[in-house]
N, C-alpha and C positions, 0 to 999 in steps of 0.2 A: 488423540489428535495424532492424523499424519506424522510419516518421515519431512516429507514436500513443509507441510504447516507448520513443524519444529525449523526446519529450514526459514523460512521466512519471517518467524517471530525473531529469529536472528540477525535476520536484514535488517540494515540504517532505513531511514524511512527516501534515501532519492536511491540507492540498487533496489529499493520495491519504488520509484516509480521508473525508473529505471529500467525493470521488469516490465510493469505494463505498460509501456508505453513499444517494447517487446511485442507484446502479443499484440497489442493492438495494431504494430506495421503488419501484423499479419493479415490478417482479412485486409486490408491494399496490398500485399504482396503477391506476386506469380504461387509460392509454393501454397496458398488459397484453398479448401476443397471443400468444399459442402458440407460432405462428412464428418468430420471433426470442427466443423464450428459452434456445432453448440460448446460440447469438452471446452475450450477453448476460452468462450464465455462464462461458461461459470467460473472460468479461473482467474477470469480479468475483474469476473466479476465481486470473485471473496479478494482480491487482490486490491482494490480497489472499498471495502467497506474495512477492512484494515490497516488500509491508507490513512484515513480516516478514526481510528481511534487512535492510534499514533498521533496523528495531527493531536485531535481534540485532547491528548492527554499530555500534547507538549503545553498545547497552548490554556491546556491547566495549569500547569511548572509555569508553568513563565508568568501568568495572571497570581496564583502562592508569594511565588520569589518579589513581583512588585508588590504584591503588597504589603509583603513583611521587610520591604525597602523602602517605601511608601513612612510607614510606622517608625520607625526610624530619626523619622527629621523631624 
């Protein structure tokens, strides 16, 4: 696993969303270069997939806690 990937794993979902927003903003900004677009797109795509995985895990964790809470009543 690459160092950048390890850093991304350590970030919170909010930090990852901020990074994704910055990548999306790059496409709309003045520094856009077609030559760099494919790499930026791949980075954004990978980050979006990671965010989706994180959110799915959080959703599952919440469901487990809710189920425990419901059975204790």
